[in-house]
C-alpha positions, -999 to +999 in steps of 0.1 A: +083+137-014+060+164-002+062+169+036+037+191+055+037+205+090+006+224+104+001+239+138-037+240+141-054+261+168-086+252+187-114+259+163-150+248+171-165+258+137-172+232+110-142+230+087-120+207+067-084+207+054-077+192+019-045+190-001-054+190-038-035+173-067-050+189-097-043+164-125-063+176-156-050+158-186-077+146-208-082+108-214-067+100-180-086+082-154-081+075-117-070+041-103-072+033-067-055+005-048-082-008-022-079-037+003-074-067-018-077-053-053-075-023-077-106-002-082-115+020-113-140+044-098-173+040-116-162+011-136-155-020-114-165-003-081-188-022-058-223-011-066-238+010-039-205+017-022-192+052-014-186+074-044-174+104-025-149+094+002-126+064-004-097+049+014-065+040-003-044+010+006-011+018-010-016+042-040-039+063-061-029+068-098-038+093-125-033+070-155-034+077-192-025+053-222+012+061-221+019+073-185+008+074-151+014+096-120+014+077-087+007+090-052+010+073-018+008+084+019+017+068+051-006+091+071-035+102+050-056+073+037-090+093+030-093+107-004-119+121-027-117+115-064-125+137-093-146+165-076-147+180-041-181+173-027-195+171-061-219+143-058-219+123-026-252+107-036-240+095-069-248+057-074-223+054-103-192+075-098-184+099-127-159+128-130-147+153-155-110+153-146-086+130-127-082+155-098-073+141-063-082+156-029-066+143+002-086+148+034-063+158+062-085+171+090-121+180+098-144+193+126-175+175+113-181+156+146-218+149+154-211+125+183-189+118+212-156+131+196-135+162+207-152+195+195-118+206+181-086+189+169-056+211+177-019+207+178+009+200+154+002+178+124+030+160+102+022+141+072+038+135+038+031+121+002+054+103-022+047+111-058+064+098-090+055+093-127+064+067-153+058+053-187+050+020-172+013+020-166+010-012-148-006-019-114+026-038-104+048-005-109+024+015-088+022-010-060+059-016-058+068+022-058+045+032-030+051-001-009+088+008-009+078+040+009+051+026+031+067-006+043+097-002+066+130-019+057+135-047+082+170-050+098+184-064+129+218-056+144+238-086+155+268-083+178+302-087+163+319-121+166+354-114+172+366-150+166+352-150+130+371-122+112+358-135+077+321-129+087+305-103+064+296-069+078+261-070+064+239-094+045+203-103+035+187-131+055+158-134+030+151-125-006+120-132-027+130-145-061+101-133-083+091-108-111+085-072-101+047-079-098+053-100-067+056-078-034+060-086+003+036-063+019+044-074+056+070-096+075+068-103+112+080-129+136+055-159+140+033-157+170+030-193+180+062-209+167+098-199+158+101-185+125+086-157+103+054-150+085+054-131+053+024-116+034+029-118-003+008-103-030+006-106-068-001-072-082-003-081-117-032-092-140-016-125-147-004-153-125+033-154-112+054-177-093+079-169-064+104-186-042+122-174-011+160-175-007+180-176+025+213-160+034+233-187+015+213-181-017+194-215-015+157-218-018+140-222+016+111-244+022+079-228+035+041-234+042+011-215+032-008-204+064-040-185+071-042-153+090-039-170+123-008-190+112-025-224+108-009-244+081-033-249+050-009-264+025+021-287+021+057-277+024+070-262-008+100-243-024+080-225-050+043-211-053+024-197-081-001-170-073-032-161-093-037-125-106-043-102-076-039-130-051-026-123-015-012-151+007+005-157+041+036-181+042+055-194+072+092-200+071+108-220+101+136-202+118 
């Protein structure tokens, strides 16, 4: 982990702050986890979209044939890939080396924002490397830092001395490519809603186990928690799919 603290004074001149990750290995390319998919800049990028500044969802990776370096950040989502202000008007993204620039602060305000951003800034990056070059490894590694561990303290029951001191209420029975990116209490009924994603390039199935270890039944729901499928104990997700499921509780 790389942790930064910066005390920024009032400054009314145009300026920016970047943190640079100067990866330079040849035959490596950049891979960016965007909202709902994985983008290879200049390859499967949406035509006409920004080729200068991009926003990462969970990770950006410098990836070769036999390794990858994965970076994530909770606080700093805006990045520049390949070059620093090297071609903001490129229609198709191209770059010479897999260098990453994280955009931290700027004073480029042209409308009704404060003329200066001052005060203490705290931010961090998590970084790792692996011979596993899959999207699933990159997503799971950065999600484990970005998504908080959900826990609840329950008062001790003095009458039941055999009760365990700790335990897991839910677990996802699935291969490593299946990740839970969010879990929250249901809004309109008792229970929980989980957002589950398949980060691999192949379909994969999952089930959800309760504290007893048995598979629980659940429903597929939409973003406003309306049921859109039958009750089931196991679901198969296509490659890259993202679903919401509701568990009664």
